[in-house]
Steps between C-alpha positions, in 0.01 A plus 500: 500500500363791700270363776234760416500395134487134600198573722323678212567206267372245751185704563448532123543125467233435760272769356517357148412152621213628717360702207497187284353285777213744558426571134216356295579728207767408244646850483556527877636144518747585221607817681565299816714253306703782348557675834614165636744447213645851511556469878682165489748590223708750709498248786641236264772734368599657833817288546693677219627165374501392133289195580242713683486748211459212256220351712319836519530546122370151427214544744398830339522357146270212600251699705456780243355282217299302756341819636438630147327173412280523810393854403444405136293197605291711737431756225410220257263346753340841568457551126335160454282492813462866598618417855820588692434263789747218556216254557348602163785348298310243298645512147755236402766722342541751788487217756782307332717811466440598863584150629825492302603851610427425867693174470792703364479740794502210749769300321296196403546257213528535208623858567707418807861504383567854626429424867808285588734745324352802678506334843862397447603867487327598826587472866296240686253734670419687177461163329255405776301817431491423128400137560213575738361852521535576128279204414212612720358772273490293176363202693217715639397586144508132403279418798248760385507332157441152646149478352661497155546127445791485262701186415797736468519520882536122528756487218710776659466333841632163381773668294610705803522190722706320236719801414566579866592142585703434187684833506613467861663158463847610391522833685769575757393855595245516782323805356442326168374188677254710699392674178412164343330403826287814467405406142391155618283634783335754269411211272319322783304818571393534137369143486233562763443873442193479276332235715574602860672841537496469881744209477719711270514771766587247774771350279651844440507579873677173579741554211591845634549357849728214394696700242561780751642247747741359244613839369565625854697185587719545193537872573600428860796296372558678168444171317489614138601164354463134585872483585444726802225288653733246671635774730155534658589224746805696613353846547130427554436147630135580577432631151688202358245265656200716408587570136406149375163533674425824314616348171284190544209726593551691174501166319156426647586196707307408817501565792612855419300812415567485125294182474178697570467693170607212275260260673214751473570560130520130415186425704301778330614396151396142578155616616462684167572176309839631392697211646728483196599863550560441873720196431694687230566792736612267780739313270637825355557623856748217557752689286515784752516247785836388362673837539338558840652170616830601344503823700402309815782250453756775432397714796489238777674181384824633352793682655701786356837372370790597724859393555555259788787720618275792581387562853128545562421831663325492836155650462407697809247742351135401477324572172191717525230470236236758403161452660328493160726213394403298808129561443506409130701183563257381766197574282663344191553174684209454740173630353373172356281416805327838458367413152133462611515833681652672196248359252183540711439869410531410129244221497 
């Protein structure tokens, strides 16, 4: 793709998200979402590969009805209440339609099945963009709707945790596994959204940090499937030892960074006398722990099959890693002691 055109698309992508983030009016928020969608589709299809074209087509076919539903819901709410403000959405019918359409845009259960298929047709860095940045604009609208206490948010949250964990169990493609990981993390965010939106925002930031680390590690070694992970020890011994740490952090195990959001969510739900919901979410999260452990075992405890007659090549070159990869790995593994400092401004 022409570098000038790529620059225009990236700027449009950022502009659409910023418009939605700064909007309190449904019409402007919808326009930002549409600019965002129209900018990402050429980026998805830029590889001129049948899988990329298929992914772009599927993404467009999903986003178009979702955007139309958002606009229809906003018009219905304006008709019923006489208000276009996002925080004025108080009627049950428009609220339900908006929640479902935003869940479709973000790839959350029960309308999540498109996300793994779309990510499978993308290169790893475009998949990272779709898994992180593209979720920011719809999530900002959900945060503005947090005063709307709807049981639908809790139902979609639990369903997303279960669907993400269950769907990733038998996958062998890393992009599909990370897609189901994204669905699971979005479910955790929905659980706490209507009670403590600040924790939702912190959870999203940590999710972006840890997911970026893992995508960049896989991109560094072109690991598109689980079968390519054993060669990490040969070409990138340092990344081989760090990959399990990032995976366990994504799983939410202490003493890594990913433990912070899950602990905060469970603690807040317990304080709200929703202990049953907290226990259910923690148990459902064990499903995703299984495939994180599977990836960890494959990446650092197995060796790529090779004939005993082959001669190992002498490695004289030193691998160099991008600075951003180093920063995200360090933050993904070592931010747990900073939890009080992170949460103090939100108290």
